[in-house]
N, CA, C, O and CB atoms as a CASP TS submission, in Angstrom:
PFRMAT TS
TARGET T0000
AUTHOR 0000-0000-0000
METHOD Language model
MODEL 1
PARENT N/A
ATOM      1  N   MET     1     -34.783 -11.066  -2.546  1.00  0.00           N
ATOM      2  CA  MET     1     -34.274 -10.017  -1.683  1.00  0.00           C
ATOM      3  C   MET     1     -32.878  -9.618  -2.160  1.00  0.00           C
ATOM      4  O   MET     1     -32.055 -10.472  -2.490  1.00  0.00           O
ATOM      5  CB  MET     1     -34.248 -10.481  -0.200  1.00  0.00           C
ATOM      6  N   ASP     2     -32.625  -8.313  -2.192  1.00  0.00           N
ATOM      7  CA  ASP     2     -31.319  -7.814  -2.630  1.00  0.00           C
ATOM      8  C   ASP     2     -30.253  -8.109  -1.587  1.00  0.00           C
ATOM      9  O   ASP     2     -30.485  -8.016  -0.382  1.00  0.00           O
ATOM     10  CB  ASP     2     -31.381  -6.305  -2.909  1.00  0.00           C
ATOM     11  N   GLU     3     -29.085  -8.464  -2.087  1.00  0.00           N
ATOM     12  CA  GLU     3     -27.953  -8.698  -1.183  1.00  0.00           C
ATOM     13  C   GLU     3     -27.419  -7.351  -0.705  1.00  0.00           C
ATOM     14  O   GLU     3     -27.337  -6.395  -1.475  1.00  0.00           O
ATOM     15  CB  GLU     3     -26.823  -9.525  -1.890  1.00  0.00           C
ATOM     16  N   TRP     4     -27.058  -7.290   0.577  1.00  0.00           N
ATOM     17  CA  TRP     4     -26.521  -6.066   1.140  1.00  0.00           C
ATOM     18  C   TRP     4     -25.178  -5.751   0.492  1.00  0.00           C
ATOM     19  O   TRP     4     -24.279  -6.592   0.485  1.00  0.00           O
ATOM     20  CB  TRP     4     -26.377  -6.185   2.669  1.00  0.00           C
ATOM     21  N   LYS     5     -25.039  -4.562  -0.043  1.00  0.00           N
ATOM     22  CA  LYS     5     -23.788  -4.150  -0.692  1.00  0.00           C
ATOM     23  C   LYS     5     -23.057  -3.192   0.239  1.00  0.00           C
ATOM     24  O   LYS     5     -23.658  -2.286   0.816  1.00  0.00           O
ATOM     25  CB  LYS     5     -24.057  -3.480  -2.087  1.00  0.00           C
ATOM     26  N   HIS     6     -21.763  -3.406   0.374  1.00  0.00           N
ATOM     27  CA  HIS     6     -20.962  -2.552   1.242  1.00  0.00           C
ATOM     28  C   HIS     6     -19.511  -2.589   0.771  1.00  0.00           C
ATOM     29  O   HIS     6     -19.118  -3.447  -0.019  1.00  0.00           O
ATOM     30  CB  HIS     6     -21.076  -3.001   2.728  1.00  0.00           C
ATOM     31  N   THR     7     -18.745  -1.659   1.263  1.00  0.00           N
ATOM     32  CA  THR     7     -17.315  -1.607   0.992  1.00  0.00           C
ATOM     33  C   THR     7     -16.586  -1.929   2.282  1.00  0.00           C
ATOM     34  O   THR     7     -16.851  -1.322   3.320  1.00  0.00           O
ATOM     35  CB  THR     7     -16.885  -0.214   0.432  1.00  0.00           C
ATOM     36  N   TRP     8     -15.667  -2.883   2.218  1.00  0.00           N
ATOM     37  CA  TRP     8     -14.881  -3.227   3.402  1.00  0.00           C
ATOM     38  C   TRP     8     -13.865  -2.116   3.654  1.00  0.00           C
ATOM     39  O   TRP     8     -13.311  -1.564   2.704  1.00  0.00           O
ATOM     40  CB  TRP     8     -14.167  -4.610   3.226  1.00  0.00           C
ATOM     41  N   PRO     9     -13.612  -1.781   4.922  1.00  0.00           N
ATOM     42  CA  PRO     9     -12.625  -0.748   5.240  1.00  0.00           C
ATOM     43  C   PRO     9     -11.208  -1.230   4.964  1.00  0.00           C
ATOM     44  O   PRO     9     -10.941  -2.431   4.973  1.00  0.00           O
ATOM     45  CB  PRO     9     -12.754  -0.322   6.701  1.00  0.00           C
ATOM     46  N   GLN    10     -10.310  -0.297   4.720  1.00  0.00           N
ATOM     47  CA  GLN    10      -8.914  -0.645   4.483  1.00  0.00           C
ATOM     48  C   GLN    10      -8.247  -1.114   5.773  1.00  0.00           C
ATOM     49  O   GLN    10      -7.391  -1.997   5.741  1.00  0.00           O
ATOM     50  CB  GLN    10      -8.154   0.551   3.896  1.00  0.00           C
ATOM     51  N   TYR    11      -8.633  -0.530   6.906  1.00  0.00           N
ATOM     52  CA  TYR    11      -8.047  -0.887   8.201  1.00  0.00           C
ATOM     53  C   TYR    11      -9.138  -1.300   9.184  1.00  0.00           C
ATOM     54  O   TYR    11     -10.236  -0.743   9.183  1.00  0.00           O
ATOM     55  CB  TYR    11      -7.231   0.291   8.774  1.00  0.00           C
ATOM     56  N   LEU    12      -8.818  -2.282  10.018  1.00  0.00           N
ATOM     57  CA  LEU    12      -9.673  -2.696  11.127  1.00  0.00           C
ATOM     58  C   LEU    12      -8.851  -2.585  12.403  1.00  0.00           C
ATOM     59  O   LEU    12      -7.711  -3.046  12.445  1.00  0.00           O
ATOM     60  CB  LEU    12     -10.223  -4.158  10.925  1.00  0.00           C
ATOM     61  N   VAL    13      -9.414  -1.982  13.438  1.00  0.00           N
ATOM     62  CA  VAL    13      -8.735  -1.849  14.729  1.00  0.00           C
ATOM     63  C   VAL    13      -9.580  -2.600  15.749  1.00  0.00           C
ATOM     64  O   VAL    13     -10.785  -2.372  15.851  1.00  0.00           O
ATOM     65  CB  VAL    13      -8.537  -0.328  15.142  1.00  0.00           C
ATOM     66  N   MET    14      -8.944  -3.502  16.509  1.00  0.00           N
ATOM     67  CA  MET    14      -9.701  -4.319  17.457  1.00  0.00           C
ATOM     68  C   MET    14      -8.818  -4.759  18.613  1.00  0.00           C
ATOM     69  O   MET    14      -7.590  -4.725  18.526  1.00  0.00           O
ATOM     70  CB  MET    14     -10.300  -5.544  16.755  1.00  0.00           C
ATOM     71  N   PHE    15      -9.463  -5.171  19.694  1.00  0.00           N
ATOM     72  CA  PHE    15      -8.721  -5.793  20.781  1.00  0.00           C
ATOM     73  C   PHE    15      -8.230  -7.161  20.309  1.00  0.00           C
ATOM     74  O   PHE    15      -8.916  -7.844  19.548  1.00  0.00           O
ATOM     75  CB  PHE    15      -9.602  -5.922  22.068  1.00  0.00           C
ATOM     76  N   GLY    16      -7.049  -7.553  20.759  1.00  0.00           N
ATOM     77  CA  GLY    16      -6.409  -8.780  20.306  1.00  0.00           C
ATOM     78  C   GLY    16      -7.170 -10.050  20.605  1.00  0.00           C
ATOM     79  O   GLY    16      -6.904 -11.078  19.982  1.00  0.00           O
ATOM     80  N   VAL    17      -8.108 -10.021  21.536  1.00  0.00           N
ATOM     81  CA  VAL    17      -8.888 -11.216  21.839  1.00  0.00           C
ATOM     82  C   VAL    17      -9.862 -11.537  20.705  1.00  0.00           C
ATOM     83  O   VAL    17     -10.207 -12.704  20.518  1.00  0.00           O
ATOM     84  CB  VAL    17      -9.653 -11.033  23.158  1.00  0.00           C
ATOM     85  N   LEU    18     -10.313 -10.545  19.947  1.00  0.00           N
ATOM     86  CA  LEU    18     -11.303 -10.780  18.901  1.00  0.00           C
ATOM     87  C   LEU    18     -10.804 -11.716  17.790  1.00  0.00           C
ATOM     88  O   LEU    18     -11.532 -12.646  17.441  1.00  0.00           O
ATOM     89  CB  LEU    18     -11.717  -9.462  18.299  1.00  0.00           C
ATOM     90  N   PRO    19      -9.612 -11.529  17.217  1.00  0.00           N
ATOM     91  CA  PRO    19      -9.178 -12.447  16.161  1.00  0.00           C
ATOM     92  C   PRO    19      -9.082 -13.908  16.620  1.00  0.00           C
ATOM     93  O   PRO    19      -9.193 -14.827  15.808  1.00  0.00           O
ATOM     94  CB  PRO    19      -7.838 -12.004  15.631  1.00  0.00           C
ATOM     95  N   LYS    20      -8.877 -14.114  17.913  1.00  0.00           N
ATOM     96  CA  LYS    20      -8.779 -15.478  18.440  1.00  0.00           C
ATOM     97  C   LYS    20     -10.142 -16.089  18.733  1.00  0.00           C
ATOM     98  O   LYS    20     -10.243 -17.290  18.981  1.00  0.00           O
ATOM     99  CB  LYS    20      -7.942 -15.488  19.699  1.00  0.00           C
ATOM    100  N   SER    21     -11.188 -15.272  18.706  1.00  0.00           N
ATOM    101  CA  SER    21     -12.541 -15.739  19.017  1.00  0.00           C
ATOM    102  C   SER    21     -13.073 -16.626  17.900  1.00  0.00           C
ATOM    103  O   SER    21     -12.733 -16.447  16.730  1.00  0.00           O
ATOM    104  CB  SER    21     -13.486 -14.548  19.244  1.00  0.00           C
ATOM    105  N   LYS    22     -13.899 -17.570  18.273  1.00  0.00           N
ATOM    106  CA  LYS    22     -14.508 -18.467  17.293  1.00  0.00           C
ATOM    107  C   LYS    22     -15.550 -17.725  16.462  1.00  0.00           C
ATOM    108  O   LYS    22     -16.428 -17.057  17.008  1.00  0.00           O
ATOM    109  CB  LYS    22     -15.148 -19.678  17.992  1.00  0.00           C
ATOM    110  N   PHE    23     -15.450 -17.844  15.146  1.00  0.00           N
ATOM    111  CA  PHE    23     -16.450 -17.298  14.239  1.00  0.00           C
ATOM    112  C   PHE    23     -17.575 -18.309  14.046  1.00  0.00           C
ATOM    113  O   PHE    23     -18.759 -17.974  14.059  1.00  0.00           O
ATOM    114  CB  PHE    23     -15.813 -16.923  12.882  1.00  0.00           C
ATOM    115  N   ASN    24     -17.163 -19.541  13.868  1.00  0.00           N
ATOM    116  CA  ASN    24     -18.092 -20.667  13.799  1.00  0.00           C
ATOM    117  C   ASN    24     -17.333 -21.896  14.305  1.00  0.00           C
ATOM    118  O   ASN    24     -16.216 -21.762  14.804  1.00  0.00           O
ATOM    119  CB  ASN    24     -18.647 -20.887  12.324  1.00  0.00           C
ATOM    120  N   GLU    25     -17.905 -23.055  14.189  1.00  0.00           N
ATOM    121  CA  GLU    25     -17.242 -24.235  14.760  1.00  0.00           C
ATOM    122  C   GLU    25     -15.971 -24.633  14.023  1.00  0.00           C
ATOM    123  O   GLU    25     -15.169 -25.402  14.554  1.00  0.00           O
ATOM    124  CB  GLU    25     -18.191 -25.397  14.762  1.00  0.00           C
ATOM    125  N   ASP    26     -15.770 -24.117  12.795  1.00  0.00           N
ATOM    126  CA  ASP    26     -14.606 -24.509  12.002  1.00  0.00           C
ATOM    127  C   ASP    26     -13.484 -23.480  11.968  1.00  0.00           C
ATOM    128  O   ASP    26     -12.348 -23.826  11.646  1.00  0.00           O
ATOM    129  CB  ASP    26     -15.034 -24.793  10.617  1.00  0.00           C
ATOM    130  N   SER    27     -13.776 -22.232  12.290  1.00  0.00           N
ATOM    131  CA  SER    27     -12.722 -21.223  12.156  1.00  0.00           C
ATOM    132  C   SER    27     -12.907 -20.080  13.149  1.00  0.00           C
ATOM    133  O   SER    27     -13.978 -19.881  13.722  1.00  0.00           O
ATOM    134  CB  SER    27     -12.695 -20.673  10.732  1.00  0.00           C
ATOM    135  N   ASP    28     -11.818 -19.340  13.324  1.00  0.00           N
ATOM    136  CA  ASP    28     -11.860 -18.170  14.198  1.00  0.00           C
ATOM    137  C   ASP    28     -11.927 -16.904  13.346  1.00  0.00           C
ATOM    138  O   ASP    28     -11.863 -16.969  12.118  1.00  0.00           O
ATOM    139  CB  ASP    28     -10.622 -18.135  15.141  1.00  0.00           C
ATOM    140  N   VAL    29     -12.053 -15.768  14.000  1.00  0.00           N
ATOM    141  CA  VAL    29     -12.202 -14.494  13.306  1.00  0.00           C
ATOM    142  C   VAL    29     -10.959 -14.184  12.458  1.00  0.00           C
ATOM    143  O   VAL    29     -11.091 -13.674  11.345  1.00  0.00           O
ATOM    144  CB  VAL    29     -12.454 -13.362  14.320  1.00  0.00           C
ATOM    145  N   ALA    30      -9.765 -14.481  12.965  1.00  0.00           N
ATOM    146  CA  ALA    30      -8.532 -14.219  12.211  1.00  0.00           C
ATOM    147  C   ALA    30      -8.523 -14.968  10.881  1.00  0.00           C
ATOM    148  O   ALA    30      -8.111 -14.417   9.860  1.00  0.00           O
ATOM    149  CB  ALA    30      -7.304 -14.618  13.042  1.00  0.00           C
ATOM    150  N   THR    31      -8.973 -16.210  10.889  1.00  0.00           N
ATOM    151  CA  THR    31      -9.018 -17.010   9.656  1.00  0.00           C
ATOM    152  C   THR    31      -9.972 -16.383   8.644  1.00  0.00           C
ATOM    153  O   THR    31      -9.663 -16.311   7.454  1.00  0.00           O
ATOM    154  CB  THR    31      -9.451 -18.462   9.965  1.00  0.00           C
ATOM    155  N   ILE    32     -11.115 -15.935   9.113  1.00  0.00           N
ATOM    156  CA  ILE    32     -12.085 -15.289   8.214  1.00  0.00           C
ATOM    157  C   ILE    32     -11.504 -14.004   7.643  1.00  0.00           C
ATOM    158  O   ILE    32     -11.631 -13.742   6.447  1.00  0.00           O
ATOM    159  CB  ILE    32     -13.408 -14.990   8.959  1.00  0.00           C
ATOM    160  N   LEU    33     -10.866 -13.200   8.494  1.00  0.00           N
ATOM    161  CA  LEU    33     -10.263 -11.953   8.013  1.00  0.00           C
ATOM    162  C   LEU    33      -9.178 -12.221   6.970  1.00  0.00           C
ATOM    163  O   LEU    33      -9.090 -11.510   5.970  1.00  0.00           O
ATOM    164  CB  LEU    33      -9.673 -11.162   9.187  1.00  0.00           C
ATOM    165  N   GLN    34      -8.359 -13.237   7.199  1.00  0.00           N
ATOM    166  CA  GLN    34      -7.315 -13.576   6.235  1.00  0.00           C
ATOM    167  C   GLN    34      -7.910 -14.012   4.901  1.00  0.00           C
ATOM    168  O   GLN    34      -7.376 -13.672   3.845  1.00  0.00           O
ATOM    169  CB  GLN    34      -6.419 -14.679   6.792  1.00  0.00           C
ATOM    170  N   LYS    35      -9.003 -14.758   4.937  1.00  0.00           N
ATOM    171  CA  LYS    35      -9.675 -15.173   3.700  1.00  0.00           C
ATOM    172  C   LYS    35     -10.247 -13.977   2.949  1.00  0.00           C
ATOM    173  O   LYS    35     -10.351 -14.006   1.722  1.00  0.00           O
ATOM    174  CB  LYS    35     -10.790 -16.173   4.011  1.00  0.00           C
ATOM    175  N   LEU    36     -10.616 -12.932   3.674  1.00  0.00           N
ATOM    176  CA  LEU    36     -11.128 -11.715   3.055  1.00  0.00           C
ATOM    177  C   LEU    36     -10.015 -10.812   2.532  1.00  0.00           C
ATOM    178  O   LEU    36     -10.293  -9.809   1.875  1.00  0.00           O
ATOM    179  CB  LEU    36     -11.975 -10.953   4.045  1.00  0.00           C
ATOM    180  N   GLY    37      -8.754 -11.155   2.815  1.00  0.00           N
ATOM    181  CA  GLY    37      -7.631 -10.375   2.311  1.00  0.00           C
ATOM    182  C   GLY    37      -6.961  -9.471   3.328  1.00  0.00           C
ATOM    183  O   GLY    37      -6.153  -8.621   2.957  1.00  0.00           O
ATOM    184  N   TYR    38      -7.280  -9.636   4.604  1.00  0.00           N
ATOM    185  CA  TYR    38      -6.674  -8.814   5.659  1.00  0.00           C
ATOM    186  C   TYR    38      -5.472  -9.527   6.273  1.00  0.00           C
ATOM    187  O   TYR    38      -5.402 -10.756   6.292  1.00  0.00           O
ATOM    188  CB  TYR    38      -7.712  -8.485   6.754  1.00  0.00           C
ATOM    189  N   SER    39      -4.539  -8.738   6.768  1.00  0.00           N
ATOM    190  CA  SER    39      -3.423  -9.283   7.542  1.00  0.00           C
ATOM    191  C   SER    39      -3.097  -8.305   8.668  1.00  0.00           C
ATOM    192  O   SER    39      -3.281  -7.095   8.532  1.00  0.00           O
ATOM    193  CB  SER    39      -2.167  -9.536   6.634  1.00  0.00           C
ATOM    194  N   ARG    40      -2.609  -8.852   9.785  1.00  0.00           N
ATOM    195  CA  ARG    40      -2.263  -7.999  10.921  1.00  0.00           C
ATOM    196  C   ARG    40      -0.987  -7.236  10.601  1.00  0.00           C
ATOM    197  O   ARG    40       0.010  -7.826  10.185  1.00  0.00           O
ATOM    198  CB  ARG    40      -2.092  -8.836  12.221  1.00  0.00           C
ATOM    199  N   VAL    41      -1.024  -5.922  10.797  1.00  0.00           N
ATOM    200  CA  VAL    41       0.138  -5.091  10.490  1.00  0.00           C
ATOM    201  C   VAL    41       0.725  -4.404  11.713  1.00  0.00           C
ATOM    202  O   VAL    41       1.829  -3.861  11.654  1.00  0.00           O
ATOM    203  CB  VAL    41      -0.235  -4.056   9.473  1.00  0.00           C
ATOM    204  N   TRP    42      -0.012  -4.425  12.828  1.00  0.00           N
ATOM    205  CA  TRP    42       0.486  -3.738  14.017  1.00  0.00           C
ATOM    206  C   TRP    42      -0.212  -4.288  15.244  1.00  0.00           C
ATOM    207  O   TRP    42      -1.387  -4.651  15.197  1.00  0.00           O
ATOM    208  CB  TRP    42       0.274  -2.212  13.911  1.00  0.00           C
ATOM    209  N   ARG    43       0.530  -4.346  16.350  1.00  0.00           N
ATOM    210  CA  ARG    43      -0.026  -4.817  17.616  1.00  0.00           C
ATOM    211  C   ARG    43       0.716  -4.141  18.762  1.00  0.00           C
ATOM    212  O   ARG    43       1.928  -3.936  18.691  1.00  0.00           O
ATOM    213  CB  ARG    43       0.070  -6.370  17.731  1.00  0.00           C
ATOM    214  N   THR    44      -0.025  -3.792  19.830  1.00  0.00           N
ATOM    215  CA  THR    44       0.586  -3.191  21.003  1.00  0.00           C
ATOM    216  C   THR    44      -0.200  -3.566  22.246  1.00  0.00           C
ATOM    217  O   THR    44      -1.327  -4.053  22.154  1.00  0.00           O
ATOM    218  CB  THR    44       0.666  -1.665  20.856  1.00  0.00           C
ATOM    219  N   TRP    45       0.390  -3.342  23.394  1.00  0.00           N
ATOM    220  CA  TRP    45      -0.258  -3.566  24.682  1.00  0.00           C
ATOM    221  C   TRP    45      -1.259  -2.448  24.902  1.00  0.00           C
ATOM    222  O   TRP    45      -1.027  -1.324  24.457  1.00  0.00           O
ATOM    223  CB  TRP    45       0.783  -3.630  25.847  1.00  0.00           C
ATOM    224  N   ASN    46      -2.383  -2.729  25.588  1.00  0.00           N
ATOM    225  CA  ASN    46      -3.401  -1.697  25.737  1.00  0.00           C
ATOM    226  C   ASN    46      -3.664  -1.236  27.168  1.00  0.00           C
ATOM    227  O   ASN    46      -4.335  -0.222  27.363  1.00  0.00           O
ATOM    228  CB  ASN    46      -4.658  -2.188  25.164  1.00  0.00           C
ATOM    229  N   GLY    47      -3.161  -1.943  28.169  1.00  0.00           N
ATOM    230  CA  GLY    47      -3.374  -1.530  29.546  1.00  0.00           C
ATOM    231  C   GLY    47      -4.673  -1.999  30.162  1.00  0.00           C
ATOM    232  O   GLY    47      -4.961  -1.658  31.308  1.00  0.00           O
ATOM    233  N   PHE    48      -5.471  -2.777  29.434  1.00  0.00           N
ATOM    234  CA  PHE    48      -6.757  -3.265  29.934  1.00  0.00           C
ATOM    235  C   PHE    48      -6.753  -4.779  30.086  1.00  0.00           C
ATOM    236  O   PHE    48      -7.805  -5.402  29.943  1.00  0.00           O
ATOM    237  CB  PHE    48      -7.886  -2.839  29.001  1.00  0.00           C
ATOM    238  N   GLU    49      -5.631  -5.381  30.364  1.00  0.00           N
ATOM    239  CA  GLU    49      -5.526  -6.837  30.378  1.00  0.00           C
ATOM    240  C   GLU    49      -6.380  -7.505  31.456  1.00  0.00           C
ATOM    241  O   GLU    49      -6.648  -8.703  31.358  1.00  0.00           O
ATOM    242  CB  GLU    49      -4.096  -7.231  30.568  1.00  0.00           C
ATOM    243  N   GLU    50      -6.810  -6.772  32.472  1.00  0.00           N
ATOM    244  CA  GLU    50      -7.639  -7.390  33.505  1.00  0.00           C
ATOM    245  C   GLU    50      -9.082  -7.598  33.032  1.00  0.00           C
ATOM    246  O   GLU    50      -9.830  -8.353  33.654  1.00  0.00           O
ATOM    247  CB  GLU    50      -7.624  -6.531  34.768  1.00  0.00           C
ATOM    248  N   ASP    51      -9.476  -6.947  31.956  1.00  0.00           N
ATOM    249  CA  ASP    51     -10.826  -7.103  31.395  1.00  0.00           C
ATOM    250  C   ASP    51     -10.781  -8.190  30.327  1.00  0.00           C
ATOM    251  O   ASP    51     -10.067  -8.050  29.334  1.00  0.00           O
ATOM    252  CB  ASP    51     -11.358  -5.750  30.795  1.00  0.00           C
ATOM    253  N   GLU    52     -11.534  -9.271  30.517  1.00  0.00           N
ATOM    254  CA  GLU    52     -11.524 -10.415  29.597  1.00  0.00           C
ATOM    255  C   GLU    52     -11.827 -10.023  28.150  1.00  0.00           C
ATOM    256  O   GLU    52     -11.279 -10.623  27.225  1.00  0.00           O
ATOM    257  CB  GLU    52     -12.530 -11.449  30.055  1.00  0.00           C
ATOM    258  N   LYS    53     -12.687  -9.027  27.941  1.00  0.00           N
ATOM    259  CA  LYS    53     -13.073  -8.630  26.586  1.00  0.00           C
ATOM    260  C   LYS    53     -12.006  -7.798  25.890  1.00  0.00           C
ATOM    261  O   LYS    53     -12.084  -7.568  24.683  1.00  0.00           O
ATOM    262  CB  LYS    53     -14.366  -7.855  26.627  1.00  0.00           C
ATOM    263  N   ARG    54     -11.008  -7.346  26.645  1.00  0.00           N
ATOM    264  CA  ARG    54      -9.985  -6.458  26.074  1.00  0.00           C
ATOM    265  C   ARG    54      -8.589  -7.069  26.107  1.00  0.00           C
ATOM    266  O   ARG    54      -7.609  -6.363  25.872  1.00  0.00           O
ATOM    267  CB  ARG    54      -9.972  -5.139  26.819  1.00  0.00           C
ATOM    268  N   LYS    55      -8.479  -8.335  26.387  1.00  0.00           N
ATOM    269  CA  LYS    55      -7.155  -8.982  26.445  1.00  0.00           C
ATOM    270  C   LYS    55      -6.511  -9.050  25.069  1.00  0.00           C
ATOM    271  O   LYS    55      -7.181  -8.934  24.043  1.00  0.00           O
ATOM    272  CB  LYS    55      -7.272 -10.395  27.030  1.00  0.00           C
ATOM    273  N   GLY    56      -5.221  -9.237  25.069  1.00  0.00           N
ATOM    274  CA  GLY    56      -4.503  -9.425  23.811  1.00  0.00           C
ATOM    275  C   GLY    56      -4.020  -8.152  23.168  1.00  0.00           C
ATOM    276  O   GLY    56      -3.613  -8.166  22.006  1.00  0.00           O
ATOM    277  N   GLY    57      -4.053  -7.053  23.888  1.00  0.00           N
ATOM    278  CA  GLY    57      -3.574  -5.798  23.316  1.00  0.00           C
ATOM    279  C   GLY    57      -4.538  -5.244  22.277  1.00  0.00           C
ATOM    280  O   GLY    57      -5.711  -5.614  22.228  1.00  0.00           O
ATOM    281  N   VAL    58      -4.016  -4.352  21.452  1.00  0.00           N
ATOM    282  CA  VAL    58      -4.773  -3.765  20.354  1.00  0.00           C
ATOM    283  C   VAL    58      -4.079  -4.154  19.061  1.00  0.00           C
ATOM    284  O   VAL    58      -2.853  -4.103  18.967  1.00  0.00           O
ATOM    285  CB  VAL    58      -4.888  -2.206  20.494  1.00  0.00           C
ATOM    286  N   GLU    59      -4.864  -4.543  18.068  1.00  0.00           N
ATOM    287  CA  GLU    59      -4.310  -4.955  16.777  1.00  0.00           C
ATOM    288  C   GLU    59      -4.903  -4.106  15.665  1.00  0.00           C
ATOM    289  O   GLU    59      -6.059  -3.689  15.726  1.00  0.00           O
ATOM    290  CB  GLU    59      -4.581  -6.452  16.513  1.00  0.00           C
ATOM    291  N   VAL    60      -4.084  -3.859  14.644  1.00  0.00           N
ATOM    292  CA  VAL    60      -4.549  -3.207  13.427  1.00  0.00           C
ATOM    293  C   VAL    60      -4.356  -4.206  12.291  1.00  0.00           C
ATOM    294  O   VAL    60      -3.269  -4.750  12.093  1.00  0.00           O
ATOM    295  CB  VAL    60      -3.777  -1.850  13.152  1.00  0.00           C
ATOM    296  N   TRP    61      -5.431  -4.429  11.557  1.00  0.00           N
ATOM    297  CA  TRP    61      -5.406  -5.312  10.392  1.00  0.00           C
ATOM    298  C   TRP    61      -5.632  -4.455   9.153  1.00  0.00           C
ATOM    299  O   TRP    61      -6.468  -3.551   9.159  1.00  0.00           O
ATOM    300  CB  TRP    61      -6.487  -6.448  10.504  1.00  0.00           C
ATOM    301  N   LYS    62      -4.882  -4.744   8.089  1.00  0.00           N
ATOM    302  CA  LYS    62      -4.980  -3.972   6.842  1.00  0.00           C
ATOM    303  C   LYS    62      -5.427  -4.887   5.709  1.00  0.00           C
ATOM    304  O   LYS    62      -4.980  -6.029   5.596  1.00  0.00           O
ATOM    305  CB  LYS    62      -3.619  -3.299   6.494  1.00  0.00           C
ATOM    306  N   TRP    63      -6.311  -4.366   4.881  1.00  0.00           N
ATOM    307  CA  TRP    63      -6.738  -5.109   3.709  1.00  0.00           C
ATOM    308  C   TRP    63      -5.618  -5.027   2.689  1.00  0.00           C
ATOM    309  O   TRP    63      -5.238  -3.932   2.275  1.00  0.00           O
ATOM    310  CB  TRP    63      -8.084  -4.556   3.129  1.00  0.00           C
ATOM    311  N   THR    64      -5.087  -6.167   2.281  1.00  0.00           N
ATOM    312  CA  THR    64      -3.922  -6.193   1.397  1.00  0.00           C
ATOM    313  C   THR    64      -4.205  -6.789   0.036  1.00  0.00           C
ATOM    314  O   THR    64      -3.350  -6.725  -0.847  1.00  0.00           O
ATOM    315  CB  THR    64      -2.820  -6.957   2.041  1.00  0.00           C
ATOM    316  N   SER    65      -5.378  -7.365  -0.161  1.00  0.00           N
ATOM    317  CA  SER    65      -5.729  -7.944  -1.473  1.00  0.00           C
ATOM    318  C   SER    65      -6.069  -6.841  -2.460  1.00  0.00           C
ATOM    319  O   SER    65      -6.475  -5.742  -2.082  1.00  0.00           O
ATOM    320  CB  SER    65      -6.921  -8.927  -1.344  1.00  0.00           C
ATOM    321  N   THR    66      -5.896  -7.155  -3.713  1.00  0.00           N
ATOM    322  CA  THR    66      -6.230  -6.165  -4.756  1.00  0.00           C
ATOM    323  C   THR    66      -7.407  -6.616  -5.546  1.00  0.00           C
ATOM    324  O   THR    66      -7.837  -5.920  -6.465  1.00  0.00           O
ATOM    325  CB  THR    66      -5.053  -5.920  -5.687  1.00  0.00           C
TER
END
């Protein structure tokens, strides 16, 4: 079976709770993103803090590897 080929985006925008979420038993989403070459470049409050799925503001991650 052919491996799925894709291009990773230069920027990822997500609620701040996502990078803290567990990806698997050994690491969280932020760790996986960093291994892929992404780093957080911006963060702000979003006004939806009462919703558990939207906590942590909004974050922008940029692909910085070459």
